[in-house]
Every structure is written in structure tokens, then in C-alpha cells.
N, C-alpha and C positions, 0 to 999 in steps of 0.2 A: 614785445618785451617793453614794458613801460619804464621810462627813466625815473629814477628817484631823484630827489633834490640833490643838487650838487653841494649843498652846505648842510651842516648839522643843525641841531636845534638852535633857537635864538640865543645869541650870546657866544656861540662857539666860533672858532676861527674858520674861515672858508677853506675849502680843499685847495692846497697849494698847487695841485696838478691841473686844475681846471684852467683852460686857456693855454697850457704849455704845449709846445711842439716837440715831440719825442723824435730824436735823431733826424730832424729836419724833414720829417715825412708825415707824422701823425699828430694832428692837432686835437687835443682832448676837449670835448664840448660839455659832457655831463656824466654824472655817476649813474651807472646802471644797477650794480649790485656790489655787496661787500661780503667778505668772509674772513675766516681766521688767517688764511694764507695770503690774502691780498684783495684787490678791488678790480672790478670790470667797468670800463668807461666806454661811452659812445664817442667815437673819434672820426675824423675825416682824413683820408689819405691823400696827400698831395704828391704829384700834380694831377692825379686821376680824378679827384673829387669824389672818391668812393667812400661810402659810409661803412664803417667797420667797428667791431668790438675790440677794445684794447685791454688785455689782461696785464695788470701791473702787480708784481709781487710786493708784499709788505716787507720793507727792509728790516723790521723788527721781529719778523717771524723766525727766520733762520738763526739758530744758536746752538748751544750745547745739546739741546734735546734732539735736534735733527741736523747734524752737520752735513748730510748729503742732500739737503733740500735744493740748493742751486743746481747741482748736477742732475737731480731728478727733473727739475724744471726744463733743462735743456734736452734731456732724454725725451720728455713728453713732446716738446716742440719738434725735435728731429724726427720722431716716429710719426706724429700726427701729420706733419707736413708731407709725408710720403703717401698718406691715405687719400684716395680720390673718389671714394664711393659717394653717391648723392646723399646717402643717409648718415654720413659722417661730416662733422663740422669742418669747413675748409680753413686751413691755416695759410695766411698770406705772407707773414714775415715774423721773425723773432730775433732777439738779440739783447744787448746790454749797452746802456749809455755810458758816457765817461764818468758820470757821478753815480754809477752802480745801480741804475734802475733797470731791472729785468722786465722785459715786456714780450708779449706775444699778440700779434694782430690776427684776427680771425673774422669770418663773415658775420655780419650783423643780422640777428634773427629777431623776428617779431612773432610772438605767440606766448605760450606758457610751458613751464616744465610739466612733465608727467606727474610730479609730486603735487603740484597745484591742481592739475586736472583731476587727480584722484580725490583731493579734498573737496572739490566742487561737485563732482558727479559720480563717484564710485558707489556701487560696483558698475563695471562696464558690461555691455552686452557681449556675448561670445564672439560675434563677428568683429566687433571693434577691437577687443583685446587681442584676438589672433592677428588682425591687420597690423597693429602696432608691433607685436612680437615678431612678425615675419620681417619687418623692416630692420629691427634691431639685429636679427639673425644675419641679414645680408651685410650690414655694416661691420659686424664683428667677424664675419667670414673673411672679409678682406684683411682685417687686422691680423687674424690668425694665420693667413697666408704669408704674412711677413714674420711669422714665428714670434708674435707678441700677443699678450693677453691684457685685458683691461684691468681686472682685479678690483675695480671699484664701481661696478655697474649697479645703479640704483635709480629710482624715479627722478631724483634731483639732477642726475646727469643725462637725462633724456628729454629733449626739447620737442614740443609739438608745434608745427607751423602749418600754414596753408600754402600749398603749392599749386597755383592755378585753381582748378575746380576741385582739387583733392584736399580733403581735410585730414588732420592727424598725420601729416607728413613728418617723419621722424628725423631728428638730428642727434647723433650720439656725441656727447661732450666729454671733456675732462679726462684725458689719458694720463693724468698726473701720477698714477700708480702703475703705469704700464710696465711690464716685465718681459724681456726677451726670453723665450722658453729655452733656447739653446745656450743661455749664458751659464758660465761656471758659477759655483757657489760664491766665489770671491768677488764676482762682478755684480752681485745683487745689491741694489741701492737701498734696500730696506735694512735699517739698522737693527741689530739684535736688541730686543727689549722694547722697541718702538712699535706701538700698535698701528697697523695700517689696514684701512678698510672701514666699511660700515657694518656694524654688528648684525643688523636685521637682514642683511643680504649676503653674508659671508658663508662660503662652503666649509664643511667640516675639516677638510685637509688644509684649507687656508688658516683656519683657527688653530689647528694643531701644529702649524709650522712645517707641514709635509710639502712634498713636491706639488706644485700647481701646474695646470695645463689648461687647454681650451675648455675642458669640462668644468673648470671652476667658474668660468663665465656662464656656462649653461646652467649651473645651479642657481646663480644669481638671477638669471632670466626666468627660471622656474618660479622663484619667489615673487618676482615682479608680476608674472602671469597670475599667480595665486592671488596677489593683492588686487589686481585689476578685476578679477572675476568675483571676489568675495568682499572687497572693500577693506580687508585686513591682511596683515602679514601673518604667516603661520605661527611665528613665535614672537610674542610681545610681552616682555617682562619689565618689572620696575627698574632694573639696572642692566647695564651692558653685559656684565659677567653672566647673569642668569640667561640672557638671550643667547650668548655664545655657547653655554653649556647645553641649552635646549637644541641648538643646531647639531651638536655633536651626539647627544644621547637620546633625544626624544623623537618619537615617530611623528610625522607630519599629520596634523588633525585632518580628517576628511573634510572636503570642501562643503559638503552638505550639512556638516555639524557646525562649521563656522558661519554658514549662511543657509538656513533651511529652505529659503525661497529661491535658491539658485536654479537657473535653467541652463544646463550645460550638457553637451553631448558626451557619451562615454569615451569617445576617442580623444577628445581634448582633455578630459579629466585624467585619463591614463597618461597622456603626454606630460602634463604638468607634474604629476606625481613621479614619473620617471626622471624628470629633470632634477628633482629634489631628492634623489636617492642618496643615502649616506655614503655608500660605496660608489666611487667615481665610475667604476666599470659597469654599474647598473644604469648609468645615464646614456643619452644619445652620445655617440662617439665624436661627433663634430657638429658644427652649425649647419652643414649641408644636410645631415640626417635629421636634425631637429626641424629645419625648414621644410623638408619633405613631409614630416609628420604634421606640421601646422598647415600645410597646403591641403592635406587630406582631411582636416577638421576645421573647426572654427568658421564654417559657412562657406569656405572657398571651394569645396569640392561638391557641394550640394547642387543637384540638377533637378529638372522637372520630374525625373523618375522617383526621387526621394522627397518631393516637396510636401508630401502629406504625412511624413513620419512624426512631426511634432504634434499633430492633432489626432493621430491614430488612423488617418485615412491614407490609403496607399493606392495611387493611380499608376497604371502602366501605359505609357504612350503607345499608340497603335503601331508606330514604326519600330518598336522594340521587340515585337514578336512576329514571326512569319504568319501569313494568313491561315495556314493549316492549324495553328494552335491558338487562335484568338478565341477567348471565352465568349459564350453567349450572355448578354446582359440578363441580370436577375429580374424577375417579374413578381408581382404580387398575385394573391389567389384570385383577385377579381379582374386581372388584366391578362390578355394573351401575351406570350413571349414575343419579343421583337425578332424579326427575321435576321439571320446571319447575313451580313453585307458581303462577305467574301467566303463562299463555301469552300470546303477542302477539295483540292483538285483530285480527280480520279487517278488511281494507280494504274500504270500501263498493264494491260492484259486482264484487269479485274472488271467486275461489273460496275457500272457507273453508280455514284452516290448521289442521292437526291435529297436536297434540304427541304424539310417540311415545316409548315406552320400548323399550329394547333387548330386553327379554324379552317384549314384547307383539307378537303377530303382526300384520302389516299388515291393514288393512280389506280386505274382499272386492273393493271397487272398484279396489284397487291390485293385485289378483292376476289380472286378466282377460287380460293379454297379457304377452309377454316384454318389450315396450317399457316397460310400467309397472314391471315388476320391475327392469329395469336403471336406470330413473330413480330408483326407491326406493333402490337400492344406491348410486347417486351421491350422493343426499341424505344418507344415513347416513354415508358416507365423509367427506363435507364436514363433517358435524357433529363427527366424531371429530377431524378436523384442526383445526377452529376451537377447540374446547374442551379440547384436550389429552388426550382420553381415550385410554387404551391398550387398548381393547376389541378382541378378536380379531374379524375381519370375519365369520368363519363363524358366530359367535353372533348376529350382528345381521341376517343376511339369511335369507330363506326357503331351505329345502333345495333346491327346484327351481332357484332363481336361483343358488345356490352352485355348481351343476354347470356353469354357463356361464362360460367364461373371460372375464375382464374385463381390458382393457389398463390397466396402471398409468399414471396421469397425475398430474402435479403440480397441474394446474388442472382444476377441475370446473365445467362450464357447465350451468346449469339454466335452461330456457326455460319461461316462464309464458305460456300462450296465452290464458287467459281474463281476465287482469288488465287493467284499462284503463290506458292510457298517459297520465300526467299532462302537461298542456301545459307548455311551458317557461315558467319564471317570468321576469317582466320584470326587467331589470337594476336594481339598487338605485341610486337617485340620492342622493348625499350632499348634505345642505343646505349652502348657501354660508355660511361663517362669516367674520365680521369680528372681528379681535382688537385690543384696545386695551390698551396697556401703561400702567399707572397707577403713578406713583412719588410719594414724598413726602419732604420734608426737615423733620425727620429721618425715617429709615426706621422700619418696624415699626408703622405706623398701621393701624387697622381701618377698612374701607370698608363702608358700608351703602347699599343702594338700596331705597327704599320700606319702610324699617324692617327689611329682611332683610340679614344679613351676607353680602357677596359676596366678601370678601377679609379674611383674619384678620391679615395682616402685609404691608405694602408693602415693596418693589415687587412687583407681581403683574400677571397678565394676565387681562382680562375678555373673554369671547367672546359674540358676539351673532349670531343667525341669523334668517332669514325676516323676519317683521314687526318684530321687535325691532331689526333693523339699519336700519330706515327711520325711526325716531322718536328724539327727543331723550331723553337719560337724565340724571338728576340723582342724584348720590351725595354722601354726607356722609363726610368723612375725619376720624377722631378718634384721638387718642393722649393717654394720661394725662400731665398736666402741660402740655398745649398746648390752645389754643382750637380748637374744631371748625371746619372749613371746608367749604363746599358748592361743588360744581362741576357745571356742565351741559355736555354735549358730545354730539356725534353719533358713532356707532360708527366712521365713516370717519376720525376724528381721528387714529387710529393711536397717539398718545401723549398722555397728560395728566399734568401735573406740578403738585403742590400744595406750597406752602411754609407750614408751620404756625407760628403765632406762639406764643411761650411764655406760659403762663398763670401769672403770679406768685402767684395765689391758692392754687395747689396746694402751695406751699412757704412761704407766709407772706410778709410784707413784707420787703424787702431793707434792709440797714443803710444809713444815710446815708453818703455819700462825704465824709469830713472831711479826706482827705489823709493820714491815718495809721491804723494798725491800731487799731480800738477795743478789741481784746482781748476777753475774756470778760465779759459784763455781770455786775455783782454781783447777789447775791440769789438766790433760789430759782427755778428753772425760768424763765429769761428768755424774753421774747417772741421775741427773735432769738437762736436757740441757737448760731449759728456765724457 
């Protein structure tokens, strides 16, 4: 992250915050970036000597247009400070000075935003795009476990750094529009009539003002994936209103139309389009589900078995097939077929099977009669037909047998007289299964039975068979920010519903209801941050 000049153009006054020590701890050294809501400075934290990025709010930003701005700033700080995932920016400290400077100290990052990386090198290769998206999934999975969503996910809020020998290490930034999913309508800090979000990455329900949840972030991540793979966002119009209407009403253009030269697996293409479904129910239900889909695509699940799919060549490793089913290598018309390295083992009680080469005369036991010669000829012709060999028949059969005419036939029947006939197997009886649909309010809870996780996100379906269907089962339903609930049921219950009570300890004590807005508490790092 390159520092910008700490002063404006020649003739302008120097930045008054350069050189200042904020709350006796953070000495501001240089300006890193600026925006409509404030500035970000490079600072040094005393007495640790730790380099950090200091976000300072613009005192002129908050006004009649956004009276909840300061409260939202403390909400971002309080929520982001609880997040500890390596792919989320780390918050060291936050607060307000005596002269009303609101600040937030976070880890100092060196690298580029995804927005800048896209301008420099888009489109990305499939494996790179999926690698970045998987890290974003993991960061937001932790945020969603605290019952909060980002709501402003975009390339400018995703930072790419180098972590040791790993490139494109993701840090998710700016939880300024974060919203607690379980909040009541009256606690939403988004003012009516105030536009919140980035039009190019907003989900339809967010644009319409409907209820938002974790799938809103999934939609934004789908748009980011689309942009990484094609170099363009799916909807780009001259003004924001047209972009928003396109997200609500227009179908997503196929990626191969946006970029005809794109090289992408069908699995990843399907995942991206599912993320951008207009109906939230058509998207992956959680970041866990999306992460699983990205692990199965984007190059992370490809092994040597499938290494030839891109070129049309398919190789099967020898270890992937039992010796009895290994195919014989193909040969040309001018070359004899290579011998089988591992012949099929003989069946107990049957006549032994002998592997033959085309240039090897048959054993004497097969030359005793004309019938044996004809049978040998039939076997050899069948081998040529099965393995695609183009060997001339006269090279494979003995000279005496070659003199006898053989009627051409598309089907060759071979009768084995000495092999025992296996008794017919008994029909397979499928076990009787009982299915129980388990739901919770709110959704996305983890279900455990006897200490083992049986469902990673509600609603889900539990299946029981045999003895398990005849006894009572006890499960524990848990979700971050809510009190755990225990339920006992029999598998024939068909449906179990659990309502979770909010655990206020997860977010600290609530402010007293005094009939008026208490505003931002004075002093440094208040107990009630919003």
C-alpha cells in the first residue's frame, strides 16, 4: 500500500493531522488514502512501535443527510474488532478524542485492492479467481456466524497481500455498512431514503429494501467472481439507476457472451450464475455451501485422473483400476500389441486363462483339432474388436487355420464349458429410512447429536434407519449470538422446529431506553459503542 503525499498540491495548507499523536498512542506519519467519509493514515502505535493504519472520520461528512453516521462507525468498529479470521482485517483499537476525532486503528497492509488488480490484469485465470473467492467465503463465514452481514462487498473492499510465499492473500475490509441480521427494524442504522451500498454489486432484495441476509453477500461475491473471470461486471450502465434496475429485472448475460475467449469449467460457471440468482432461495444458502462448491471447481479439485480434460486427453492412473479390468494399450496396424503386464487372475474352479501375444504361436493343447483352432480365431478377432487393434488377421492365426474360410460376423459367442456357474445373487434390500426435517429461527444454526455435528446449517434433513429409527434422539441446536437449545424427538416426528433466544452477552449490554437517542457516549472506547 503505497503512501500518498501528506500534503496537497503546491500552495495548499499541509494536513493538520500529520505529526499529531491521537489519544497519546497513535502518531500519524503520512496519508495513505482519502475518501468521502474520511482519510486513512499510516501511524505508529506507542509504546509498541507497531505500524498500523489509522482511519479518521471526516468531521464534515456527518450531517443532516446521514445523522446515524457516527453510530454506524462505532457499530463497524465493535463488530470488526470481534472478527479474528486471518482473511479479515484486524482492528487494534477505536474511539473518540476529546476534540471529536473518531478513529479506528487497524493492521497496516501492503499490497493492492482487488479493484486495482482487476484494472491491471483482468480477466483472471479460473484457479486464481476461485482461490481469491474461497478466502472471501471464509472471512464472511465468520462474520455471518456473529449474525452480521457486510452489505458493501466489492473489489475496493478486498485487499490482496503477500503472506510468506503465498500470493493473493485476501483481507476483507470496511464493515461500515454491517448489519445485525437479528436486529429489529427500528434498530437498523440505515436511514430511510439514504442510499447504502455500491450499485454494481447490490443484490435485488437490497435494492428493493426487502429483508437481507447472508445470501445478499453471496450475490455480491457472485458479481465479483463474474468480474474476475470476464473482466467486466454483468451490469454496467451510464448511471446508477439503470444499473440498479438491471440487477432487479434483467437476466445475467452468459459469461461466454461477455468474454468469448473465456476458459472456464462448467462447474464454476454454474456456481457463479447460482450466486447471482434474482431469487435469494436459488442461491447457495450459506458461505459454507458456496465454499464447498468452489472447492469442487476452480482447479482445487482437479487431480491426475482428470488432468487431460482441458486438452481432450483422458488418462486413467494404473492404481485407479483393479488389474483384472486394465485395458490393453492400442496398437497400430504395423505393430504387434503390447503384452498385458498383469493378466486377469483365474477364477477358482475354472480353466486357467492364458494371455497371448499376436506373434506367439498358440499352445499345443489348442492345436489338437479344427474346433480348437476356430475357437482360437474367434477369441483373437474379439480381442482386436474390443481393444481397437488394427492387426491383420492372417498374422494372428496359425497357417493351417487361415486356410479354412471363416464367416464374418459382428457378434462372436464364446462358450466356456468348464467354468462353474455362479448362483444368482439375492436381491438387495434397501433399509427403511425415516427423514426428519429440522428447522430453526433464525436459520443457519449448527446441530449436534452426541457431540457429533449432524447438520452445519439449518434447515436440514436428518435420516435414520434400522435401530436408530426406533429410539429417541436428542440434539443440541447452536448459533453464534443465540442461546443453545436442546430438543428430543422420535424419528417418526417428521418435522422439528426450534426457536433460539438471543444471547445479549455476545454483543454486550444494551443501552437503557430513555425515550431519546443517547448519541455517542463521551470518552475513549465506550462500553456501549452504538
